[in-house]
C-alpha positions in Angstrom: 69.8 -57.5 -13.4 70.4 -54.3 -11.3 71.2 -54.5 -7.6 68.0 -53.1 -6.7 65.9 -55.9 -8.4 68.0 -58.5 -6.9 67.7 -57.4 -3.4 63.8 -57.3 -4.1 64.0 -60.9 -5.0 66.5 -61.9 -2.3 64.1 -60.4 0.3 60.8 -61.8 -1.1 62.3 -65.4 -1.7 63.7 -65.5 2.0 60.6 -64.3 3.7 58.4 -66.4 1.7 60.7 -69.6 2.1 60.6 -69.3 5.9 56.8 -69.2 6.0 56.0 -71.6 3.0 57.6 -74.5 4.9 54.1 -74.9 6.6 51.9 -73.4 4.3 53.4 -74.3 0.9 52.2 -72.1 -2.0 55.8 -70.6 -2.6 55.5 -70.3 -6.2 52.3 -68.3 -6.0 54.2 -65.6 -5.0 58.0 -65.9 -6.2 57.0 -66.6 -9.9 54.7 -63.4 -10.1 57.7 -61.5 -8.6 60.3 -62.8 -11.0 57.9 -62.1 -14.0 57.4 -58.4 -12.4 61.0 -57.7 -12.4 61.3 -58.4 -16.2 62.0 -62.0 -16.5 60.2 -63.9 -19.5 57.3 -66.2 -17.9 58.9 -69.8 -19.0 62.3 -68.8 -17.6 60.6 -67.5 -14.4 59.0 -70.6 -13.9 62.1 -72.8 -14.5 64.4 -70.7 -12.5 61.9 -70.7 -9.7 61.9 -74.5 -10.0 65.7 -74.5 -9.6 65.4 -72.2 -6.3 62.6 -74.6 -5.0 65.1 -77.7 -5.2 67.3 -75.6 -2.7 63.9 -74.7 -0.4 63.0 -78.4 -0.3 66.4 -79.5 0.8 66.7 -76.8 3.3 63.3 -77.7 4.6 63.9 -81.3 4.7 67.2 -81.5 6.7 65.6 -80.5 10.2 63.1 -83.3 10.0 65.6 -86.1 9.2 66.3 -88.3 12.0 63.3 -87.0 14.0 61.2 -89.9 13.1 58.5 -87.4 11.8 58.7 -88.3 8.1 56.0 -91.2 7.2 59.0 -93.6 5.9 56.2 -96.2 4.8 54.5 -94.2 2.2 57.6 -92.5 0.8 59.2 -95.0 -1.4 56.1 -95.3 -3.9 55.4 -91.6 -3.5 58.7 -90.8 -4.9 58.4 -93.0 -7.8 55.1 -91.7 -8.9 56.4 -88.1 -8.2 59.5 -88.4 -10.5 57.2 -89.9 -13.1 54.6 -87.2 -12.9 56.7 -84.2 -12.6 58.7 -85.4 -15.4 55.6 -85.4 -17.6 54.4 -82.2 -16.1 57.7 -80.2 -17.0 57.5 -81.3 -20.4 53.9 -80.0 -21.1 54.5 -76.9 -19.1 52.2 -74.2 -20.2 50.4 -76.0 -22.9 47.1 -75.4 -20.8 45.7 -71.9 -20.7 46.7 -69.8 -17.8 43.2 -68.9 -16.6 42.1 -72.6 -16.7 44.9 -73.6 -14.6 44.3 -70.7 -12.1 40.6 -71.4 -11.9 41.0 -75.1 -11.1 43.9 -74.4 -8.5 41.8 -72.2 -6.7 38.9 -74.7 -6.5 41.3 -77.3 -5.4 42.9 -75.2 -2.7 39.5 -74.5 -1.1 39.1 -78.2 -1.0 42.4 -78.7 0.6 41.4 -76.6 3.2 38.0 -78.4 3.7 40.2 -81.8 3.8 42.4 -80.4 6.5 39.1 -79.5 8.7 37.6 -82.8 8.1 40.5 -84.7 9.1 41.5 -82.5 12.0 41.2 -85.3 14.5 43.6 -87.6 12.7 46.2 -84.6 11.8 45.7 -82.9 15.4 48.9 -84.2 17.0 52.5 -83.4 16.4 53.3 -87.0 15.9 51.1 -90.0 15.3 51.1 -93.5 16.5 53.2 -95.7 14.3 50.7 -98.7 15.2 47.7 -97.3 13.2 46.9 -99.1 10.0 46.0 -97.8 6.7 44.1 -94.5 6.9 40.4 -95.8 6.9 40.7 -98.4 4.4 43.1 -99.7 1.6 41.0 -97.7 -1.0 42.0 -94.4 0.6 45.6 -95.2 0.1 45.1 -95.8 -3.6 43.3 -92.4 -3.8 46.3 -90.8 -1.8 48.8 -92.3 -4.3 46.7 -91.4 -7.4 46.5 -87.9 -6.1 50.4 -87.8 -5.6 50.7 -88.7 -9.3 48.4 -86.1 -10.6 49.7 -83.2 -8.3 53.1 -84.3 -9.4 52.2 -83.6 -12.9 51.1 -80.1 -12.0 53.7 -79.7 -9.5 56.4 -80.2 -12.4 54.9 -77.9 -14.6 54.3 -74.9 -12.3 54.4 -75.9 -8.6 52.1 -72.9 -7.4 50.0 -74.6 -4.6 51.3 -78.1 -5.2 52.8 -78.9 -1.8 49.8 -77.0 -0.3 47.5 -79.6 -1.9 49.9 -82.6 -1.3 50.1 -81.8 2.2 46.3 -81.8 2.7 46.2 -85.1 0.6 48.7 -86.7 2.7 46.6 -86.0 5.8 43.2 -87.0 4.5 44.1 -90.0 2.5 47.3 -91.3 4.8 46.0 -90.2 8.1 49.5 -88.4 8.8 49.3 -85.5 11.3 50.0 -82.3 9.7 53.4 -81.9 10.9 54.1 -85.5 9.4 52.7 -84.3 6.2 54.5 -81.1 6.1 57.9 -83.0 6.6 57.1 -85.7 4.2 56.1 -83.5 1.4 59.5 -81.6 1.8 61.3 -84.9 0.5 58.7 -85.4 -2.0 59.0 -81.9 -3.2 62.8 -82.2 -3.3 62.4 -84.8 -5.9 59.6 -83.3 -7.9 61.4 -79.8 -8.3 64.7 -81.6 -8.9 63.4 -83.7 -11.7 61.4 -80.7 -13.4 64.6 -78.7 -13.3 66.5 -80.9 -15.0 63.9 -81.1 -18.0 64.0 -77.2 -17.8 67.8 -77.3 -17.9 67.5 -79.9 -21.0 65.3 -77.4 -22.7 67.8 -74.4 -21.9 65.2 -72.3 -20.1 66.7 -72.0 -16.7 68.6 -68.9 -15.6 70.9 -70.9 -13.5 73.1 -68.1 -11.8 70.2 -66.3 -10.6 68.5 -69.4 -9.6 71.3 -70.7 -7.6 71.3 -67.4 -5.5 67.9 -67.4 -4.8 68.0 -71.2 -4.1 70.6 -70.6 -1.5 68.6 -67.8 0.1 65.7 -70.2 0.2 67.7 -72.8 1.7 68.6 -70.7 4.7 64.9 -69.5 5.1 63.4 -73.1 4.9 66.1 -74.3 7.4 64.7 -71.7 9.7 61.0 -72.4 8.9 61.4 -76.0 9.4 62.9 -75.5 13.1 60.1 -73.0 13.6 57.4 -75.4 12.7 58.5 -77.9 14.9 57.9 -75.5 18.0 54.6 -74.5 17.1 51.7 -76.1 18.4 49.7 -78.6 16.4 46.6 -76.2 16.7 48.4 -73.2 15.4 50.3 -75.4 12.8 46.8 -76.2 11.2 45.5 -72.6 11.7 48.4 -71.1 9.8 48.0 -73.8 7.2 44.2 -73.3 6.6 44.4 -69.4 6.7 47.2 -69.7 4.2 45.3 -72.0 1.7 42.2 -70.0 1.8 44.1 -66.8 1.4 46.0 -68.1 -1.8 42.7 -69.8 -3.1 40.9 -66.5 -2.8 43.6 -64.7 -4.8 43.9 -67.3 -7.5 40.0 -67.2 -7.8 40.2 -63.4 -8.4 42.8 -63.5 -10.7 41.3 -66.2 -12.9 37.7 -64.4 -12.9 39.2 -60.9 -13.7 39.4 -59.7 -17.2 
């Protein structure tokens, strides 16, 4: 790869990682850019997954020790995520691309709606640790089911995965938006890590490029996470919803175009 294309990738991956710590949907930007510079689709998805592992690590570090991550939900969420992501990676691209895009657009519109519905429970920077389960135990069951199903998708492509998972954690588990952003960073570290191992096994990862872009995303995510903790909860929610709606509209247009 020539220096010009690499510089373009570095710039795009860095800027995307700073913003996507809050908004998610990283791969909806980075994978198309990788393909645009001439990387084969399967390799682009696999290499991007390696870079996302660095992104998740960088995004997680600032939240550790801040009592923002929901540690009650994390263990089972991680178990379900590891299983789901491995399955997703193994069946990558078996579903027609347009079907995935259309489904993703619909789900992302729903994700924005869920955030709006649960705006009261997710409006604070931190939440009371004395609250019980979100509304009822049934909500927790649905939340864990969503965690697993989304992990299957996250392991196969990941575009919009963290965005939808963030909304699911707010709606089903009653987390604040900041708690959900922080917790999903840990979950996504396991999701992208497991998927990357499967892709390495299949021999479709450009590991040199992935490490370079991953280090760039690590730094960007560190910056983004620090910024997210300084932004008011209202602006966090606004940024998240606008980003989700924008990405959903983009995916809908792509899916319905000829």
